[in-house]
Every structure is written in structure tokens, then in C-alpha cells.
C-alpha positions as CSV (number, residue, x, y, z in Angstrom):
1,M,23.2,-69.6,-40.1
2,T,22.7,-66.5,-37.9
3,K,26.4,-65.8,-37.9
4,I,26.5,-66.0,-41.7
5,F,23.5,-63.6,-41.9
6,I,25.2,-61.2,-39.5
7,L,28.4,-61.4,-41.5
8,I,26.6,-60.7,-44.8
9,A,24.7,-57.9,-43.3
10,T,27.8,-56.4,-41.9
11,I,29.5,-56.6,-45.3
12,L,26.5,-55.0,-47.0
13,F,26.3,-52.3,-44.4
14,G,30.0,-51.6,-44.7
15,F,29.7,-51.4,-48.5
16,S,26.7,-49.1,-48.3
17,S,28.5,-46.9,-45.7
18,Y,31.5,-46.8,-48.0
19,A,29.3,-46.0,-51.0
20,Y,27.6,-43.3,-48.9
21,Q,30.9,-41.8,-47.8
22,T,32.2,-42.0,-51.3
23,T,29.1,-40.1,-52.5
24,Q,29.5,-37.6,-49.7
25,E,33.2,-37.1,-50.5
26,K,32.4,-36.7,-54.2
27,N,29.7,-34.1,-53.3
28,R,32.1,-32.4,-50.9
29,A,34.8,-32.4,-53.6
30,E,32.3,-30.8,-56.1
31,S,31.3,-28.3,-53.5
32,D,34.7,-27.6,-51.9
33,G,34.5,-23.9,-52.6
34,L,37.0,-23.9,-55.5
35,T,34.7,-21.7,-57.6
36,N,33.3,-19.7,-54.7
37,K,34.1,-16.0,-55.0
38,I,33.3,-12.9,-53.0
39,T,33.3,-9.3,-54.1
40,L,33.3,-6.6,-51.4
41,S,31.3,-3.4,-51.8
42,S,34.6,-1.5,-51.3
43,E,35.9,-3.1,-54.5
44,I,33.2,-1.8,-56.7
45,K,34.3,0.9,-59.2
46,W,31.8,3.8,-59.7
47,E,31.2,5.9,-62.7
48,K,28.7,8.6,-63.6
49,M,25.8,7.4,-65.7
50,N,25.2,10.9,-67.1
51,P,28.3,13.0,-66.7
52,A,26.5,16.1,-68.2
53,R,24.5,16.3,-65.0
54,G,27.7,16.8,-62.9
55,D,27.3,16.0,-59.2
56,Q,23.6,15.3,-59.8
57,S,24.4,12.3,-62.1
58,P,23.5,8.9,-60.8
59,L,26.4,6.6,-60.2
60,A,26.7,3.1,-61.5
61,G,28.9,0.4,-59.9
62,T,29.1,-3.0,-61.7
63,I,29.0,-6.1,-59.6
64,W,29.2,-8.6,-62.4
65,G,29.0,-8.5,-66.2
66,D,29.4,-5.3,-68.2
67,R,26.4,-3.0,-68.8
68,K,28.1,-1.5,-71.9
69,A,28.6,-4.9,-73.6
70,D,26.2,-7.5,-75.1
71,V,26.0,-9.6,-71.8
72,A,23.9,-10.0,-68.8
73,T,24.9,-7.6,-66.0
74,G,24.1,-6.7,-62.4
75,Y,25.1,-3.3,-61.0
76,I,24.2,-0.8,-58.3
77,G,22.7,2.6,-59.1
78,K,23.3,5.4,-56.6
79,F,21.0,8.5,-56.6
80,T,21.2,11.9,-54.9
81,D,18.4,13.0,-52.6
82,G,15.7,14.6,-54.7
83,F,17.0,13.2,-58.0
84,S,14.4,13.0,-60.8
85,S,15.2,11.9,-64.4
86,P,13.6,13.4,-67.4
87,P,11.2,11.1,-69.3
88,H,13.3,8.5,-71.2
89,I,13.4,4.9,-72.4
90,H,15.8,2.1,-72.3
91,N,16.7,-0.2,-75.2
92,V,16.6,-3.3,-72.9
93,T,14.3,-4.4,-70.1
94,Y,15.7,-4.2,-66.6
95,R,14.6,-5.3,-63.1
96,A,15.6,-3.7,-59.8
97,I,15.5,-3.9,-56.1
98,V,15.6,-0.9,-53.7
99,M,18.5,-1.1,-51.3
100,N,18.4,2.3,-49.6
101,G,16.1,5.2,-49.5
102,L,12.9,5.6,-51.5
103,I,12.5,5.2,-55.3
104,H,9.7,6.0,-57.7
105,N,9.7,4.5,-61.2
106,D,6.7,4.9,-63.3
107,D,5.0,6.6,-66.3
108,P,5.9,10.3,-66.4
109,E,2.3,11.3,-65.6
110,A,1.9,8.9,-62.7
111,E,1.5,10.1,-59.2
112,K,4.6,9.4,-57.1
113,T,4.6,6.0,-55.4
114,W,7.7,5.7,-53.2
115,M,9.1,2.2,-52.8
116,P,11.2,1.4,-49.7
117,T,14.1,-1.1,-49.2
118,G,13.4,-4.6,-50.5
119,S,10.8,-3.4,-53.1
120,F,11.1,-4.9,-56.6
121,W,10.3,-3.3,-59.9
122,T,10.7,-4.0,-63.6
123,Q,11.0,-1.6,-66.5
124,P,10.2,-2.9,-70.0
125,A,12.3,-1.9,-73.0
126,G,10.9,1.0,-75.0
127,A,8.5,2.3,-72.4
128,S,8.6,5.9,-71.4
129,H,9.2,6.5,-67.7
130,I,10.9,8.6,-65.1
131,T,13.0,7.5,-62.1
132,A,13.1,9.6,-58.9
133,A,14.9,9.2,-55.6
134,K,14.3,10.5,-52.0
135,G,16.6,10.1,-49.1
136,K,20.3,10.0,-48.5
137,A,22.4,7.3,-50.0
138,T,19.5,6.0,-52.1
139,M,20.6,2.9,-54.0
140,A,19.1,0.1,-56.1
141,Y,20.4,-3.2,-57.5
142,I,19.7,-3.2,-61.2
143,E,19.9,-6.2,-63.5
144,I,19.6,-6.8,-67.3
145,D,19.6,-10.1,-69.2
146,Q,21.4,-8.6,-72.2
147,G,23.2,-5.4,-72.9
148,P,24.3,-2.8,-73.7
149,Y,22.2,-0.8,-71.3
150,L,21.4,2.5,-73.0
151,V,19.3,5.6,-72.2
152,K,17.3,7.0,-75.1
153,P,14.8,9.9,-75.7
154,V,11.1,9.2,-75.5
155,E,10.9,10.0,-79.2
156,E,12.3,6.5,-79.8
157,S,9.7,4.8,-77.7
158,F,8.4,1.4,-78.9
159,Q,5.8,-1.1,-77.9
160,N,6.8,-4.1,-75.8
161,K,4.7,-7.1,-74.9
162,E,6.0,-6.8,-71.4
163,R,4.3,-4.7,-68.7
164,P,6.0,-2.8,-65.8
165,L,5.7,-4.1,-62.3
166,N,6.1,-2.2,-59.0
167,L,6.0,-4.5,-56.0
168,D,6.3,-2.9,-52.6
169,I,8.1,-4.9,-50.0
170,S,4.9,-5.0,-47.9
171,N,3.2,-6.9,-50.8
172,V,6.0,-9.5,-51.2
173,V,4.7,-13.1,-50.5
174,W,7.2,-14.9,-48.3
175,L,7.5,-18.7,-48.2
176,D,9.0,-20.7,-45.3
177,H,9.9,-24.3,-44.8
178,T,6.2,-25.2,-44.6
179,T,5.4,-23.8,-48.0
180,T,8.5,-24.6,-50.1
181,N,11.0,-27.5,-50.2
182,W,13.9,-25.1,-50.9
183,I,14.2,-24.4,-47.1
184,S,15.1,-27.1,-44.5
185,E,12.6,-27.9,-41.8
186,N,14.7,-26.4,-39.0
187,S,15.5,-23.1,-40.8
188,L,13.7,-19.8,-40.0
189,A,14.7,-18.4,-43.4
190,Q,12.1,-17.2,-45.9
191,L,12.2,-16.6,-49.6
192,S,10.1,-15.1,-52.4
193,F,10.3,-16.1,-56.1
194,L,10.4,-12.8,-58.1
195,W,10.9,-13.8,-61.7
196,K,12.1,-16.5,-64.1
197,N,13.0,-16.3,-67.8
198,S,13.0,-18.8,-70.7
199,Q,16.6,-19.8,-70.0
200,N,15.6,-21.1,-66.6
201,V,17.5,-18.2,-64.8
202,Q,15.5,-16.8,-62.0
203,G,15.6,-14.2,-59.2
204,I,14.8,-15.0,-55.6
205,L,14.7,-12.7,-52.6
206,I,15.8,-14.3,-49.3
207,H,15.1,-13.0,-45.8
208,L,17.4,-14.3,-43.0
209,P,16.4,-13.6,-39.4
210,E,18.8,-12.1,-36.8
211,N,21.3,-14.5,-35.2
212,Y,20.9,-16.9,-38.2
213,H,23.7,-19.4,-38.9
214,G,23.3,-21.8,-41.8
215,E,24.2,-22.8,-45.2
216,I,23.0,-22.2,-48.8
217,L,23.7,-25.1,-51.0
218,S,23.8,-24.0,-54.7
219,D,23.6,-26.4,-57.6
220,G,23.8,-24.2,-60.7
221,D,26.5,-23.0,-62.9
222,V,24.9,-19.6,-62.5
223,F,24.7,-18.4,-58.9
224,T,25.2,-15.0,-57.5
225,G,24.0,-13.6,-54.2
226,I,23.9,-9.8,-53.5
227,V,23.4,-8.4,-50.0
228,I,20.5,-6.0,-50.4
229,S,20.3,-4.9,-46.8
230,G,22.2,-5.7,-43.6
231,N,25.4,-7.6,-43.2
232,I,26.4,-11.2,-43.2
233,E,29.5,-13.2,-42.1
234,Y,30.5,-15.4,-45.1
235,Q,32.6,-18.5,-44.6
236,M,34.3,-20.3,-47.4
237,Q,33.9,-24.1,-47.2
238,G,36.9,-25.7,-45.6
239,E,38.1,-22.5,-44.0
240,N,37.7,-21.3,-40.4
241,T,37.8,-17.6,-41.0
242,T,34.8,-15.4,-42.1
243,T,34.5,-12.3,-44.2
244,Q,32.0,-9.6,-43.5
245,L,29.9,-8.8,-46.5
246,D,28.0,-5.5,-46.1
247,Q,25.3,-4.0,-48.3
248,G,26.3,-4.3,-52.0
249,S,28.8,-7.1,-51.4
250,S,28.2,-10.3,-53.2
251,F,29.2,-14.0,-53.3
252,S,29.0,-16.4,-56.3
253,S,29.9,-19.8,-57.6
254,T,29.8,-21.7,-60.9
255,T,29.7,-25.3,-59.6
256,R,27.9,-27.1,-56.8
257,S,28.9,-25.1,-53.8
258,S,28.3,-24.4,-50.1
259,H,27.9,-20.9,-48.9
260,I,28.0,-20.6,-45.1
261,V,26.5,-17.5,-43.8
262,S,25.6,-16.0,-40.4
263,T,23.8,-12.8,-39.3
264,S,23.5,-10.6,-36.2
265,D,20.5,-8.6,-37.6
266,E,17.9,-9.3,-40.3
267,V,19.3,-9.5,-43.8
268,L,17.9,-9.4,-47.3
269,I,19.8,-11.2,-50.0
270,Y,18.9,-11.4,-53.7
271,I,19.9,-14.6,-55.5
272,R,20.2,-15.0,-59.3
273,T,20.6,-18.7,-60.3
274,N,19.7,-21.3,-62.9
275,A,19.1,-24.2,-60.6
276,K,17.4,-25.0,-57.3
277,F,19.3,-24.3,-54.1
278,M,18.7,-25.3,-50.4
279,I,18.7,-23.1,-47.4
280,L,19.8,-25.1,-44.3
């Protein structure tokens, strides 16, 4: 009787192991990196946002989408030291994260409040404001949910139910593995939920410590990560080589995927996705 029980248990265990392996293989097949894509900062094409200002014009470099079309878009804005725009409005709401230097974005009459790297702000459509920059190589990642992205005079201002937000990096609330189930127990990574829209797309800022080596498992058909500050080594699943992604570089996927990353120094990464992910 004991032998029969052991035999049955062995068969059941073997079946469950096979089922587990099959599930793992299926998951691995679904996350084999076939949709993974990286874009280097050196591949970004830059254009003047306001050619009339000559060398003082901010530059725009699109990472994904097309800010001139009716689509969601993410791009980098570069500003000269001392740049200050005239009061103006935009036809669409945008959100942004400071990458380099210091940026002020507020009502034209507001006292200057300089936001450093990692700070987050939003600018509602129709609201009059100015944008100013201080420091060399000042940059910001800028994102819209729908284009085209236009600059218009304050005479065309209109009311919007949204309100602007300026969040200094010092006021960002960081969550770790003890306060969110998006981070595994043995990971020293941190994250902060910045925004979420009605289409379930959301923006999340990730902080990775120095000498970090781990994995970000994404599960959405919308997933893009932009290196805000620092550098990472990115490894495609199933490959042994890594690619260095510096500030402004990005990685993305459109199916369940694994993103293997490592750092030598602290890194900030902005994630835009429509599903939960795990940091291991």
C-alpha cells in the first residue's frame, strides 16, 4: 500500500512539476524579449521648438510618438542656460520630469521656484505660464497623452478643470518592498507613483541604488522606461551581452517581458505603463 501511495505521489509530483515547467516555459516564451526595444540617446533627432529664437530656441528630441500628430508622445526638451519663455499656453496638458539643471514652470507672476533633477511637474492645457531654465545642459522629459503639442499666445487662454503641480524631488514619497508589493523582498529599489489616467496608463519614478543588479518584469502592452539620470547596463533576455543606456536612452516592450538592468551609481528611471510590473 505504501509503495502504491509513493508511486501515485511520484506521478502526481512529476505531473505538477511538468505543469509548472510548462507554465514557466510559456511565461518565458511570452517574455523572451521579442518585443523588447532599446533607443540610445545618440539616436535621438533634435529640432528647434521655436526657430525664430535662433540659438536660444529650446530643442526637442522625440523618444516615442510624434508631438506634431494626434498621438501620445514622449520627448526631451533641452534649454540654454538662462532661458525664459514669454507667457504662453498649450493646447494640451503635459507632464514633465527634470533631467538636468534647474527648471521653473509657473504662472508668469509667480516667484521663481527652481526644481532640480527628478522633480515632477504638470502643466494644464489653456493655462498661462512661463518656463525658465538655469544651468548648463538643462533638460526635461516631457510627455503628452494626445497631440499635437502646440504653443499659443495667452490671448487664447481657457479654463481647465485640471490644476498645475510642482513636485520637488525632496518631496517625492518613496515606497520600498515593505510598503508596496511591486518590489520583491530582497530588492533595495524604490518607486513613487506619480500619476494615472482614465485609460489605466500611469507614470512611475524608480530609484535604483548603486551596484544594483536585478530585473523588471513588465506585463503591459504599454511599457516604456526612460533613464532620467545616471546610467544602466541593459541586458536583453536570452543574451549575454549588455548595452549601456545613458541619460535619455530608453527601453520598451509591448508584451510580457523581462528587462535585466544593473547600475554602478544611483539611477532614476521613469516608467510609463498600463499594467503592474515587478522589480526583482
